[in-house]
All heavy atoms as an XYZ file, in Angstrom:
812
protein
N     -44.556    -29.646    -14.823
C     -44.210    -29.121    -16.138
C     -43.247    -30.057    -16.871
O     -43.453    -30.331    -18.054
C     -43.655    -27.679    -16.019
C     -43.124    -27.182    -17.344
C     -44.714    -26.747    -15.491
N     -42.206    -30.562    -16.197
C     -41.346    -31.510    -16.918
C     -42.086    -32.771    -17.364
O     -41.806    -33.319    -18.431
C     -40.252    -31.871    -15.903
C     -40.191    -30.706    -14.990
C     -41.607    -30.218    -14.898
N     -43.049    -33.247    -16.547
C     -43.818    -34.422    -16.945
C     -44.669    -34.134    -18.179
O     -44.842    -34.997    -19.037
C     -44.697    -34.896    -15.794
C     -43.956    -35.478    -14.586
C     -44.933    -35.740    -13.443
C     -43.211    -36.725    -14.965
N     -45.206    -32.932    -18.276
C     -45.983    -32.561    -19.461
C     -45.054    -32.402    -20.661
O     -45.392    -32.821    -21.772
C     -46.753    -31.279    -19.210
N     -43.889    -31.809    -20.433
C     -42.930    -31.638    -21.520
C     -42.424    -32.964    -22.067
O     -42.151    -33.099    -23.253
N     -42.308    -33.964    -21.186
C     -41.843    -35.282    -21.606
C     -42.964    -36.113    -22.229
O     -42.721    -37.202    -22.724
C     -41.250    -36.023    -20.415
N     -44.197    -35.619    -22.172
C     -45.317    -36.330    -22.754
C     -45.931    -37.377    -21.836
O     -46.795    -38.137    -22.252
N     -45.495    -37.418    -20.573
C     -46.048    -38.384    -19.620
C     -47.454    -37.953    -19.196
O     -48.351    -38.783    -19.064
C     -45.112    -38.532    -18.404
C     -43.771    -39.100    -18.879
C     -45.728    -39.404    -17.325
C     -42.676    -39.064    -17.854
N     -47.628    -36.667    -18.970
C     -48.937    -36.102    -18.631
C     -49.345    -35.120    -19.713
O     -48.499    -34.451    -20.303
C     -48.892    -35.379    -17.284
C     -48.615    -36.219    -16.039
C     -48.463    -35.334    -14.824
C     -49.734    -37.215    -15.822
N     -50.631    -34.998    -19.935
C     -51.115    -33.987    -20.876
C     -51.192    -32.639    -20.168
O     -51.112    -32.561    -18.931
C     -52.512    -34.353    -21.412
O     -53.447    -34.288    -20.329
C     -52.523    -35.731    -22.044
N     -51.356    -31.603    -20.935
C     -51.478    -30.264    -20.372
C     -52.689    -30.171    -19.447
O     -52.618    -29.577    -18.370
C     -51.576    -29.237    -21.497
C     -51.511    -27.775    -21.115
C     -50.239    -27.465    -20.350
C     -51.617    -26.901    -22.339
N     -53.777    -30.785    -19.826
C     -54.982    -30.776    -18.977
C     -54.754    -31.526    -17.673
O     -55.300    -31.164    -16.645
C     -56.157    -31.397    -19.725
C     -56.672    -30.526    -20.830
C     -58.010    -31.026    -21.353
N     -58.366    -30.388    -22.587
C     -58.803    -29.137    -22.694
N     -58.915    -28.398    -21.622
N     -59.112    -28.623    -23.854
N     -53.956    -32.578    -17.695
C     -53.685    -33.332    -16.478
C     -52.762    -32.583    -15.524
O     -52.889    -32.692    -14.312
C     -53.061    -34.692    -16.816
C     -54.011    -35.650    -17.498
C     -53.295    -36.883    -18.000
O     -52.150    -36.827    -18.435
N     -53.989    -38.024    -17.954
N     -51.818    -31.845    -16.042
C     -50.841    -31.168    -15.202
C     -51.353    -29.810    -14.703
O     -50.835    -29.269    -13.731
C     -49.490    -31.023    -15.948
C     -49.492    -29.860    -16.913
C     -48.341    -30.919    -14.979
N     -52.382    -29.294    -15.313
C     -52.938    -27.983    -14.959
C     -53.316    -27.874    -13.481
O     -52.892    -26.936    -12.804
C     -54.118    -27.677    -15.900
C     -54.834    -26.386    -15.668
C     -54.144    -25.200    -15.465
C     -56.219    -26.338    -15.676
C     -54.814    -24.016    -15.270
C     -56.898    -25.153    -15.489
C     -56.191    -23.998    -15.279
O     -56.853    -22.829    -15.090
N     -54.070    -28.823    -12.898
C     -54.392    -28.709    -11.464
C     -53.153    -28.756    -10.564
O     -53.102    -28.092     -9.533
C     -55.299    -29.910    -11.182
C     -55.809    -30.334    -12.503
C     -54.768    -29.955    -13.506
N     -52.154    -29.530    -10.961
C     -50.925    -29.594    -10.170
C     -50.193    -28.255    -10.182
O     -49.622    -27.837     -9.183
C     -49.995    -30.698    -10.701
C     -50.528    -32.076    -10.478
C     -51.070    -32.794    -11.519
C     -50.500    -32.648     -9.218
C     -51.570    -34.066    -11.319
C     -50.995    -33.921     -9.002
C     -51.535    -34.628    -10.063
N     -50.228    -27.583    -11.319
C     -49.593    -26.267    -11.422
C     -50.312    -25.256    -10.535
O     -49.660    -24.448     -9.857
C     -49.602    -25.797    -12.891
O     -48.982    -26.798    -13.696
C     -48.858    -24.498    -13.054
N     -51.616    -25.311    -10.524
C     -52.375    -24.410     -9.652
C     -52.060    -24.690     -8.190
O     -51.867    -23.759     -7.386
C     -53.875    -24.564     -9.913
C     -54.371    -24.164    -11.299
C     -55.851    -24.500    -11.439
C     -54.111    -22.708    -11.574
N     -51.990    -25.959     -7.823
C     -51.660    -26.321     -6.448
C     -50.255    -25.905     -6.062
O     -50.015    -25.450     -4.937
N     -49.314    -26.028     -6.983
C     -47.942    -25.599     -6.706
C     -47.871    -24.096     -6.497
O     -47.106    -23.609     -5.651
C     -47.022    -26.025     -7.855
N     -48.678    -23.361     -7.243
C     -48.725    -21.912     -7.080
C     -49.233    -21.540     -5.683
O     -48.674    -20.670     -5.014
C     -49.615    -21.306     -8.164
C     -49.453    -19.812     -8.269
O     -48.475    -19.244     -7.823
N     -50.431    -19.182     -8.873
N     -50.272    -22.209     -5.232
C     -50.790    -21.956     -3.884
C     -49.767    -22.403     -2.841
O     -49.572    -21.729     -1.825
C     -52.150    -22.658     -3.692
C     -53.204    -21.972     -4.565
C     -52.567    -22.635     -2.227
C     -54.537    -22.655     -4.590
N     -49.090    -23.510     -3.084
C     -48.062    -23.983     -2.160
C     -46.933    -22.982     -1.993
O     -46.410    -22.791     -0.885
N     -46.555    -22.323     -3.069
C     -45.523    -21.287     -2.988
C     -46.004    -20.124     -2.131
O     -45.228    -19.541     -1.370
C     -45.165    -20.798     -4.405
O     -44.744    -21.918     -5.176
C     -44.068    -19.768     -4.382
N     -47.277    -19.798     -2.231
C     -47.842    -18.726     -1.400
C     -47.815    -19.115      0.081
O     -47.568    -18.273      0.938
C     -49.270    -18.407     -1.827
S     -49.392    -17.746     -3.477
N     -48.068    -20.373      0.366
C     -48.008    -20.858      1.749
C     -46.578    -20.724      2.275
O     -46.360    -20.317      3.418
C     -48.487    -22.331      1.840
C     -49.929    -22.471      1.393
C     -48.274    -22.893      3.235
C     -50.956    -21.894      2.317
N     -45.602    -21.047      1.440
C     -44.201    -20.900      1.831
C     -43.877    -19.444      2.141
O     -43.197    -19.144      3.130
C     -43.278    -21.422      0.705
O     -43.632    -22.763      0.402
C     -41.824    -21.340      1.104
N     -44.375    -18.528      1.317
C     -44.154    -17.103      1.565
C     -44.827    -16.669      2.865
O     -44.277    -15.856      3.621
C     -44.675    -16.281      0.393
N     -45.997    -17.210      3.138
C     -46.697    -16.890      4.385
C     -45.902    -17.382      5.593
O     -45.762    -16.672      6.592
C     -48.095    -17.509      4.364
C     -49.002    -17.224      5.553
C     -49.272    -15.734      5.695
C     -50.308    -17.976      5.406
N     -45.366    -18.584      5.509
C     -44.535    -19.104      6.596
C     -43.277    -18.256      6.787
O     -42.866    -17.984      7.918
C     -44.152    -20.563      6.321
C     -45.276    -21.575      6.421
C     -44.804    -22.937      5.942
C     -45.796    -21.651      7.838
N     -42.673    -17.828      5.695
C     -41.488    -16.975      5.789
C     -41.836    -15.630      6.415
O     -41.044    -15.069      7.181
C     -40.878    -16.774      4.408
N     -43.024    -15.117      6.124
C     -43.441    -13.828      6.678
C     -43.641    -13.901      8.184
O     -43.488    -12.895      8.880
C     -44.718    -13.348      5.998
N     -43.966    -15.074      8.696
C     -44.139    -15.208     10.151
C     -42.807    -15.143     10.889
O     -42.782    -14.938     12.104
C     -44.856    -16.518     10.517
O     -44.064    -17.626     10.089
C     -46.243    -16.569      9.911
N     -41.710    -15.296     10.177
C     -40.387    -15.244     10.807
C     -39.849    -13.825     10.912
O     -38.827    -13.606     11.555
C     -39.409    -16.116     10.025
N     -40.522    -12.863     10.291
C     -40.074    -11.467     10.317
C     -40.419    -10.858     11.669
O     -41.516    -11.059     12.195
C     -40.747    -10.649      9.188
C     -40.520    -11.300      7.831
C     -40.288     -9.208      9.195
C     -39.114    -11.238      7.328
N     -39.489    -10.105     12.213
C     -39.741     -9.393     13.463
C     -39.492     -7.905     13.248
O     -38.904     -7.496     12.258
C     -38.816     -9.907     14.590
O     -37.454     -9.725     14.203
C     -39.080    -11.368     14.895
N     -39.946     -7.117     14.180
C     -39.728     -5.683     14.099
C     -40.857     -4.956     13.403
O     -41.973     -5.463     13.267
N     -40.524     -3.768     12.926
C     -41.528     -2.877     12.333
C     -42.095     -3.420     11.024
O     -43.229     -3.103     10.657
C     -40.930     -1.500     12.098
N     -41.336     -4.208     10.312
C     -41.812     -4.713      9.017
C     -42.547     -6.044      9.132
O     -42.937     -6.620      8.115
C     -40.638     -4.840      8.046
O     -39.664     -5.714      8.575
N     -42.769     -6.534     10.341
C     -43.433     -7.825     10.514
C     -44.885     -7.792     10.040
O     -45.338     -8.689      9.330
C     -43.363     -8.271     11.973
N     -45.619     -6.770     10.431
C     -47.032     -6.687     10.057
C     -47.211     -6.500      8.550
O     -48.002     -7.223      7.934
C     -47.743     -5.586     10.836
C     -49.245     -5.484     10.607
C     -49.940     -6.778     11.019
C     -49.815     -4.315     11.388
N     -46.482     -5.565      7.907
C     -46.631     -5.455      6.452
C     -46.232     -6.729      5.708
O     -46.863     -7.093      4.716
C     -45.703     -4.295      6.068
C     -45.566     -3.493      7.305
C     -45.667     -4.468      8.443
N     -45.209     -7.428      6.190
C     -44.790     -8.672      5.533
C     -45.899     -9.714      5.614
O     -46.191    -10.403      4.628
C     -43.510     -9.203      6.180
N     -46.530     -9.823      6.767
C     -47.616    -10.783      6.934
C     -48.826    -10.395      6.085
O     -49.467    -11.255      5.464
C     -48.004    -10.876      8.406
C     -48.914    -12.027      8.802
C     -48.310    -13.366      8.405
C     -49.188    -11.992     10.288
N     -49.124     -9.095      6.031
C     -50.247     -8.635      5.214
C     -50.013     -8.926      3.736
O     -50.918     -9.400      3.036
C     -50.472     -7.135      5.410
C     -51.068     -6.784      6.748
C     -51.140     -5.279      6.963
O     -50.388     -4.514      6.374
N     -52.053     -4.860      7.834
N     -48.817     -8.668      3.265
C     -48.500     -8.922      1.856
C     -48.615    -10.405      1.545
O     -49.177    -10.802      0.520
C     -47.092     -8.381      1.515
C     -47.110     -6.854      1.533
C     -46.617     -8.893      0.165
C     -45.743     -6.221      1.487
N     -48.096    -11.248      2.434
C     -48.164    -12.687      2.215
C     -49.617    -13.173      2.225
O     -50.000    -14.022      1.413
C     -47.349    -13.415      3.279
N     -50.436    -12.639      3.117
C     -51.849    -13.028      3.170
C     -52.610    -12.581      1.929
O     -53.445    -13.317      1.397
C     -52.514    -12.482      4.428
C     -52.193    -13.236      5.718
C     -52.689    -12.461      6.930
C     -52.799    -14.620      5.685
N     -52.318    -11.371      1.456
C     -52.971    -10.887      0.236
C     -52.557    -11.748     -0.948
O     -53.381    -12.110     -1.788
C     -52.635     -9.394     -0.002
C     -53.014     -8.960     -1.401
C     -53.329     -8.527      1.026
N     -51.286    -12.102     -1.015
C     -50.789    -12.948     -2.100
C     -51.480    -14.312     -2.082
O     -51.931    -14.816     -3.119
C     -49.275    -13.104     -1.939
C     -48.594    -13.742     -3.097
N     -47.456    -14.493     -2.966
C     -48.877    -13.762     -4.420
C     -47.086    -14.941     -4.142
N     -47.923    -14.511     -5.041
N     -51.595    -14.903     -0.914
C     -52.270    -16.193     -0.779
C     -53.749    -16.079     -1.150
O     -54.279    -16.890     -1.914
C     -52.117    -16.726      0.641
C     -52.868    -18.019      0.954
C     -52.344    -19.169      0.105
C     -52.772    -18.345      2.433
N     -54.411    -15.052     -0.630
C     -55.833    -14.853     -0.910
C     -56.081    -14.650     -2.402
O     -57.002    -15.234     -2.979
C     -56.376    -13.650     -0.116
O     -56.121    -13.872      1.261
C     -57.859    -13.452     -0.346
N     -55.248    -13.840     -3.034
C     -55.375    -13.567     -4.462
C     -55.265    -14.866     -5.267
O     -56.066    -15.125     -6.172
C     -54.297    -12.572     -4.894
C     -54.293    -12.248     -6.357
C     -55.188    -11.336     -6.888
C     -53.386    -12.853     -7.218
C     -55.188    -11.033     -8.239
C     -53.374    -12.566     -8.565
C     -54.272    -11.654     -9.063
O     -54.264    -11.371    -10.395
N     -54.282    -15.683     -4.934
C     -54.079    -16.921     -5.681
C     -55.178    -17.946     -5.417
O     -55.633    -18.626     -6.336
C     -52.702    -17.513     -5.371
C     -51.619    -16.829     -6.176
O     -51.583    -16.940     -7.382
N     -50.764    -16.100     -5.501
N     -55.610    -18.065     -4.182
C     -56.687    -19.013     -3.868
C     -57.979    -18.586     -4.565
O     -58.677    -19.411     -5.173
C     -56.885    -19.147     -2.347
C     -58.160    -19.899     -2.022
C     -55.689    -19.853     -1.721
N     -58.310    -17.303     -4.506
C     -59.518    -16.833     -5.183
C     -59.417    -17.004     -6.694
O     -60.408    -17.333     -7.358
C     -59.797    -15.371     -4.822
C     -60.312    -15.129     -3.412
C     -60.452    -13.636     -3.141
C     -61.621    -15.838     -3.170
N     -58.229    -16.791     -7.235
C     -58.031    -17.005     -8.665
C     -58.291    -18.442     -9.063
O     -58.948    -18.718    -10.068
N     -57.797    -19.375     -8.261
C     -58.028    -20.794     -8.543
C     -59.510    -21.125     -8.407
O     -60.078    -21.832     -9.242
C     -57.170    -21.686     -7.613
C     -57.601    -23.137     -7.702
C     -55.700    -21.542     -7.966
N     -60.144    -20.604     -7.367
C     -61.572    -20.889     -7.149
C     -62.401    -20.348     -8.316
O     -63.287    -21.040     -8.824
C     -62.053    -20.299     -5.806
C     -63.561    -20.308     -5.699
C     -61.434    -21.064     -4.649
N     -62.102    -19.145     -8.758
C     -62.888    -18.549     -9.840
C     -62.596    -19.224    -11.173
O     -63.510    -19.672    -11.872
C     -62.631    -17.021     -9.934
C     -63.209    -16.441    -11.209
C     -63.196    -16.318     -8.723
N     -61.318    -19.326    -11.539
C     -60.981    -19.849    -12.861
C     -61.210    -21.357    -12.951
O     -61.777    -21.854    -13.919
C     -59.535    -19.483    -13.240
C     -59.435    -17.974    -13.436
C     -59.098    -20.192    -14.508
C     -58.045    -17.456    -13.669
N     -60.756    -22.106    -11.951
C     -60.911    -23.557    -12.030
C     -62.289    -24.005    -11.553
O     -62.776    -25.052    -11.961
C     -59.818    -24.249    -11.211
C     -59.636    -25.693    -11.593
C     -59.015    -26.032    -12.784
C     -60.098    -26.711    -10.783
C     -58.849    -27.361    -13.153
C     -59.947    -28.043    -11.142
C     -59.321    -28.355    -12.328
O     -59.164    -29.665    -12.687
N     -62.912    -23.204    -10.713
C     -64.216    -23.576    -10.174
C     -65.365    -23.377    -11.132
O     -66.396    -24.037    -11.025
N     -65.215    -22.477    -12.078
C     -66.266    -22.225    -13.063
C     -65.931    -23.020    -14.324
O     -64.929    -22.739    -14.987
C     -66.393    -20.719    -13.376
C     -66.753    -19.956    -12.108
C     -67.418    -20.478    -14.476
C     -66.741    -18.454    -12.258
N     -66.736    -24.028    -14.648
C     -66.407    -24.902    -15.785
C     -66.188    -24.151    -17.099
O     -65.337    -24.550    -17.895
C     -67.618    -25.831    -15.890
C     -68.180    -25.866    -14.512
C     -67.941    -24.481    -13.945
N     -66.907    -23.066    -17.313
C     -66.743    -22.299    -18.547
C     -65.348    -21.693    -18.650
O     -64.763    -21.623    -19.725
C     -67.809    -21.191    -18.610
C     -67.788    -20.298    -19.831
C     -68.180    -21.096    -21.073
C     -68.735    -19.124    -19.656
N     -64.787    -21.275    -17.518
C     -63.463    -20.642    -17.518
C     -62.327    -21.643    -17.366
O     -61.168    -21.309    -17.633
C     -63.373    -19.629    -16.371
C     -64.318    -18.438    -16.432
C     -64.151    -17.577    -15.200
C     -64.065    -17.626    -17.686
N     -62.632    -22.850    -16.924
C     -61.600    -23.843    -16.605
C     -60.693    -24.143    -17.793
O     -59.491    -24.334    -17.634
C     -62.263    -25.127    -16.122
C     -61.295    -26.159    -15.628
C     -62.003    -27.362    -15.084
N     -62.853    -26.953    -13.961
C     -63.889    -27.626    -13.522
N     -64.227    -28.747    -14.104
N     -64.605    -27.198    -12.512
N     -61.237    -24.185    -18.988
C     -60.444    -24.552    -20.159
C     -59.729    -23.381    -20.815
O     -58.889    -23.597    -21.692
C     -61.330    -25.246    -21.192
C     -61.730    -26.643    -20.752
O     -60.998    -27.242    -19.939
O     -62.779    -27.127    -21.209
N     -60.034    -22.152    -20.422
C     -59.444    -20.986    -21.082
C     -57.916    -20.975    -20.980
O     -57.233    -20.810    -22.000
C     -60.065    -19.679    -20.544
C     -59.322    -18.458    -21.058
C     -61.539    -19.606    -20.921
N     -57.309    -21.152    -19.793
C     -55.840    -21.152    -19.745
C     -55.217    -22.286    -20.557
O     -54.184    -22.091    -21.207
C     -55.520    -21.308    -18.251
C     -56.725    -20.816    -17.552
C     -57.878    -21.184    -18.435
N     -55.833    -23.451    -20.540
C     -55.303    -24.590    -21.306
C     -55.392    -24.297    -22.805
O     -54.433    -24.536    -23.551
C     -56.053    -25.887    -20.944
C     -55.618    -27.036    -21.830
C     -55.846    -26.229    -19.484
N     -56.511    -23.769    -23.248
C     -56.673    -23.442    -24.666
C     -55.682    -22.361    -25.098
O     -55.104    -22.435    -26.181
C     -58.099    -23.001    -24.949
C     -59.103    -24.120    -24.835
C     -60.544    -23.627    -24.853
O     -60.811    -22.437    -24.831
N     -61.478    -24.573    -24.881
N     -55.475    -21.351    -24.240
C     -54.508    -20.301    -24.562
C     -53.092    -20.861    -24.639
O     -52.311    -20.473    -25.512
C     -54.583    -19.177    -23.540
C     -55.819    -18.331    -23.691
O     -56.496    -18.371    -24.721
N     -56.147    -17.566    -22.668
N     -52.743    -21.755    -23.718
C     -51.411    -22.366    -23.735
C     -51.217    -23.205    -24.994
O     -50.146    -23.184    -25.610
C     -51.213    -23.222    -22.487
N     -52.247    -23.935    -25.393
C     -52.153    -24.747    -26.603
C     -52.032    -23.868    -27.846
O     -51.259    -24.172    -28.762
C     -53.349    -25.684    -26.711
C     -53.315    -26.783    -25.678
C     -54.595    -27.589    -25.616
O     -55.662    -27.134    -26.034
N     -54.504    -28.802    -25.071
N     -52.771    -22.758    -27.872
C     -52.680    -21.837    -29.009
C     -51.290    -21.212    -29.090
O     -50.713    -21.101    -30.182
C     -53.752    -20.751    -28.896
N     -50.750    -20.824    -27.937
C     -49.398    -20.253    -27.921
C     -48.381    -21.299    -28.373
O     -47.456    -20.986    -29.131
C     -49.067    -19.735    -26.521
C     -47.698    -19.081    -26.357
C     -47.584    -17.850    -27.232
C     -47.459    -18.721    -24.902
N     -48.551    -22.534    -27.944
C     -47.634    -23.607    -28.352
C     -47.677    -23.826    -29.860
O     -46.637    -24.046    -30.492
C     -47.969    -24.894    -27.616
N     -48.875    -23.767    -30.435
C     -48.987    -23.926    -31.897
C     -48.269    -22.792    -32.619
O     -47.576    -23.023    -33.616
C     -50.452    -23.985    -32.315
C     -51.119    -25.321    -32.034
C     -52.494    -25.430    -32.687
N     -53.446    -24.452    -32.172
C     -54.201    -24.636    -31.092
N     -54.126    -25.773    -30.415
N     -55.038    -23.707    -30.686
N     -48.409    -21.560    -32.097
C     -47.730    -20.424    -32.727
C     -46.214    -20.550    -32.600
O     -45.479    -20.257    -33.543
C     -48.204    -19.109    -32.103
C     -49.588    -18.699    -32.519
S     -50.017    -17.035    -31.970
C     -50.284    -17.283    -30.229
N     -45.748    -20.981    -31.427
C     -44.307    -21.115    -31.205
C     -43.726    -22.236    -32.066
O     -42.592    -22.138    -32.535
C     -44.010    -21.354    -29.696
C     -42.574    -21.766    -29.469
C     -44.335    -20.097    -28.905
N     -44.503    -23.279    -32.289
C     -44.038    -24.375    -33.133
C     -43.769    -23.877    -34.552
O     -42.819    -24.299    -35.203
C     -45.081    -25.489    -33.167
C     -44.544    -26.764    -33.773
C     -45.538    -27.900    -33.801
N     -46.239    -28.067    -32.530
C     -47.530    -28.361    -32.421
N     -48.272    -28.496    -33.505
N     -48.088    -28.520    -31.253
N     -44.596    -22.947    -35.036
C     -44.420    -22.408    -36.382
C     -43.310    -21.370    -36.438
O     -42.568    -21.288    -37.406
C     -45.726    -21.780    -36.872
C     -46.832    -22.769    -37.116
C     -48.101    -22.069    -37.534
C     -49.249    -23.057    -37.628
N     -50.522    -22.385    -37.892
N     -43.227    -20.550    -35.388
C     -42.248    -19.459    -35.390
C     -41.687    -19.309    -33.972
O     -42.373    -18.864    -33.072
C     -42.924    -18.171    -35.846
C     -41.947    -17.023    -35.972
C     -42.613    -15.802    -36.482
N     -42.894    -16.006    -37.909
C     -43.508    -15.134    -38.649
N     -43.947    -14.021    -38.130
N     -43.723    -15.373    -39.921
N     -40.438    -19.676    -33.800
C     -39.795    -19.662    -32.473
C     -39.708    -18.265    -31.884
O     -39.705    -18.094    -30.673
C     -38.389    -20.263    -32.551
C     -38.347    -21.668    -33.080
C     -38.941    -22.646    -32.112
C     -38.753    -24.056    -32.627
N     -39.886    -24.896    -32.478
N     -39.660    -17.242    -32.695
C     -39.536    -15.871    -32.193
C     -40.764    -15.440    -31.390
O     -40.684    -14.514    -30.578
C     -39.292    -14.899    -33.341
O     -40.382    -14.918    -34.247
N     -41.887    -16.118    -31.587
C     -43.099    -15.802    -30.827
C     -42.857    -16.033    -29.337
O     -43.322    -15.267    -28.492
C     -44.304    -16.624    -31.342
C     -45.513    -16.466    -30.440
C     -44.650    -16.213    -32.753
N     -42.103    -17.077    -28.999
C     -41.801    -17.357    -27.590
C     -41.009    -16.214    -26.980
O     -41.311    -15.763    -25.864
C     -41.040    -18.670    -27.464
N     -40.004    -15.737    -27.684
C     -39.198    -14.624    -27.184
C     -40.043    -13.363    -27.049
O     -39.957    -12.654    -26.034
C     -38.010    -14.378    -28.109
C     -37.070    -13.251    -27.707
C     -36.431    -13.554    -26.353
C     -36.020    -13.029    -28.770
N     -40.886    -13.089    -28.036
C     -41.756    -11.912    -27.966
C     -42.729    -12.025    -26.798
O     -42.995    -11.046    -26.109
C     -42.514    -11.722    -29.285
C     -41.623    -11.318    -30.436
S     -42.499    -10.915    -31.967
C     -43.443    -12.377    -32.271
N     -43.253    -13.222    -26.559
C     -44.174    -13.443    -25.441
C     -43.469    -13.162    -24.115
O     -44.001    -12.456    -23.252
C     -44.712    -14.872    -25.482
C     -45.573    -15.214    -24.294
C     -46.906    -14.815    -24.240
C     -45.059    -15.919    -23.208
C     -47.703    -15.122    -23.148
C     -45.847    -16.229    -22.114
C     -47.165    -15.825    -22.088
O     -47.945    -16.116    -21.000
N     -42.293    -13.717    -23.934
C     -41.544    -13.534    -22.681
C     -41.210    -12.069    -22.464
O     -41.405    -11.526    -21.367
C     -40.281    -14.410    -22.674
C     -40.690    -15.874    -22.570
C     -39.343    -14.024    -21.537
C     -39.561    -16.846    -22.799
N     -40.721    -11.408    -23.489
C     -40.380     -9.985    -23.362
C     -41.639     -9.172    -23.074
O     -41.629     -8.289    -22.215
C     -39.665     -9.490    -24.641
C     -38.260    -10.107    -24.715
C     -39.579     -7.962    -24.651
C     -37.543     -9.856    -26.024
N     -42.715     -9.468    -23.757
C     -43.955     -8.714    -23.560
C     -44.552     -8.904    -22.178
O     -44.925     -7.939    -21.504
N     -44.626    -10.148    -21.721
C     -45.286    -10.439    -20.448
C     -44.427    -10.057    -19.250
O     -44.930     -9.529    -18.257
C     -45.685    -11.933    -20.381
C     -46.122    -12.325    -18.996
C     -46.789    -12.211    -21.381
N     -43.118    -10.309    -19.332
C     -42.277    -10.120    -18.162
C     -41.519     -8.794    -18.134
O     -40.966     -8.432    -17.090
C     -41.289    -11.284    -18.025
C     -41.965    -12.580    -17.714
C     -42.117    -13.549    -18.688
C     -42.481    -12.826    -16.454
C     -42.755    -14.744    -18.413
C     -43.123    -14.020    -16.167
C     -43.258    -14.979    -17.146
N     -41.465     -8.067    -19.255
C     -40.742     -6.799    -19.277
C     -41.626     -5.625    -19.702
O     -41.784     -4.664    -18.963
C     -39.505     -6.899    -20.189
C     -38.485     -7.877    -19.684
C     -38.398     -9.147    -20.228
C     -37.631     -7.538    -18.648
C     -37.472    -10.058    -19.758
C     -36.693     -8.442    -18.168
C     -36.621     -9.706    -18.725
N     -42.205     -5.707    -20.900
C     -42.990     -4.583    -21.425
C     -44.249     -4.354    -20.586
O     -44.537     -3.228    -20.186
C     -43.349     -4.812    -22.915
C     -44.265     -3.720    -23.418
C     -42.078     -4.891    -23.750
N     -44.989     -5.420    -20.313
C     -46.216     -5.291    -19.514
C     -45.988     -4.650    -18.153
O     -46.643     -3.660    -17.804
N     -45.043     -5.171    -17.348
C     -44.780     -4.541    -16.049
C     -44.283     -3.100    -16.178
O     -44.661     -2.242    -15.370
C     -43.706     -5.433    -15.428
C     -43.926     -6.763    -16.056
C     -44.372     -6.468    -17.462
N     -43.448     -2.823    -17.160
C     -42.974     -1.441    -17.328
C     -44.119     -0.497    -17.687
O     -44.175      0.639    -17.191
C     -41.873     -1.382    -18.380
C     -40.526     -1.961    -17.941
C     -39.557     -1.993    -19.138
C     -39.942     -1.185    -16.791
N     -45.034     -0.951    -18.516
C     -46.217     -0.146    -18.856
C     -47.080      0.069    -17.609
O     -47.535      1.185    -17.337
C     -47.026     -0.795    -19.996
C     -48.387     -0.130    -20.151
C     -46.245     -0.732    -21.299
N     -47.271     -0.979    -16.823
C     -48.069     -0.854    -15.601
C     -47.421      0.110    -14.613
O     -48.105      0.932    -13.995
C     -48.256     -2.224    -14.947
N     -46.115      0.038    -14.467
C     -45.395      0.963    -13.581
C     -45.515      2.380    -14.106
O     -45.767      3.323    -13.339
C     -43.920      0.547    -13.417
C     -43.835     -0.748    -12.615
C     -43.116      1.640    -12.748
C     -42.452     -1.394    -12.623
N     -45.364      2.536    -15.409
C     -45.480      3.871    -16.003
C     -46.864      4.465    -15.807
O     -47.020      5.632    -15.466
N     -47.901      3.659    -15.999
C     -49.275      4.148    -15.819
C     -49.558      4.461    -14.351
O     -50.301      5.409    -14.061
C     -50.273      3.117    -16.332
C     -50.322      2.932    -17.849
C     -51.246      1.787    -18.214
C     -50.760      4.223    -18.537
N     -48.988      3.685    -13.441
C     -49.258      3.928    -12.023
C     -48.555      5.186    -11.519
O     -48.965      5.747    -10.502
C     -48.847      2.727    -11.183
O     -47.442      2.582    -11.178
N     -47.505      5.627    -12.188
C     -46.801      6.844    -11.749
C     -47.393      8.107    -12.360
O     -47.025      9.195    -11.957
C     -45.311      6.756    -12.082
O     -45.146      6.583    -13.489
C     -44.654      5.614    -11.339
N     -48.286      7.943    -13.304
C     -48.880      9.121    -13.952
C     -49.926      9.768    -13.077
O     -50.604      9.308    -12.306
C     -49.494      8.743    -15.288
C     -48.447      8.331    -16.284
S     -49.188      7.828    -17.829
C     -48.773      9.226    -18.830
């Protein structure tokens, strides 16, 4: 991300590295889950495996299908164009994705 921000790499060039870093983080979580002992060892390992599987399948589906491969890049470029015109869009995006969305999902799941 810093290389893309500095203009050394384009967004399309850094995209595969970001996907790989995401999977690498899942591997780290899986390794950490193997260190758990006791009653919570099995659930920790299951959660880490599901997290890894979810991310690997996401990469295979989104990056593996050429039609879908450009969708995240195009969305990121569109968001960047909007933020360039109006900085408040970035704040609204962050609040919406990281606060409002999860709160709505939690609220719907408790109903």
